[in-house]
C-alpha positions, -999 to 999 in steps of 0.1 A, spaced: -30 -478 709 -17 -447 706 -4 -432 674 26 -411 692 63 -423 695 87 -414 720 115 -403 696 141 -415 723 124 -447 720 124 -445 691 164 -437 686 167 -468 714 147 -490 688 169 -478 659 202 -484 680 193 -529 686 170 -532 655 203 -550 633 205 -572 665 162 -590 656 164 -582 625 180 -618 616 170 -616 580 182 -576 568 155 -569 558 144 -539 572 114 -553 587 106 -585 624 88 -611 615 71 -626 645 100 -648 650 126 -615 656 98 -602 675 87 -628 699 126 -630 707 129 -584 706 97 -589 735 111 -620 754 146 -598 757 127 -566 766 95 -565 777 95 -579 806 72 -605 810 46 -577 798 42 -594 763 46 -636 766 30 -658 745 -6 -663 761 -9 -622 750 13 -621 720 -13 -633 695 -25 -603 709 -2 -578 701 4 -583 676 -26 -574 659 -22 -540 683 15 -542 668 13 -546 635 -8 -510 626 -9 -514 585 -13 -553 588 11 -568 566 28 -589 587 55 -577 602 69 -547 624 88 -514 611 107 -496 638 81 -468 646 52 -499 649 76 -511 674 85 -481 690 48 -473 693 40 -503 711 77 -489 734 58 -461 740 25 -465 743 33 -490 777 58 -464 789 37 -441 791 7 -460 815 36 -468 833 31 -507 825 
């Protein structure tokens, strides 16, 4: 997955972040990220491919996603018209 992050995507992620960061730790765990994907990825990321996509999204292998990691993934889909 590319390093580029669309700044408009990042702003959008920041605007809805608190909706999904249920525990308020400023990161999305797998459950929180799945909720985001269910609501916004229109089936592009589902139960069958979530583990593979998680590995691609969690660039630093921390076990959580930060805003940039999530925005990078959305940008990746957007650039490819997926």
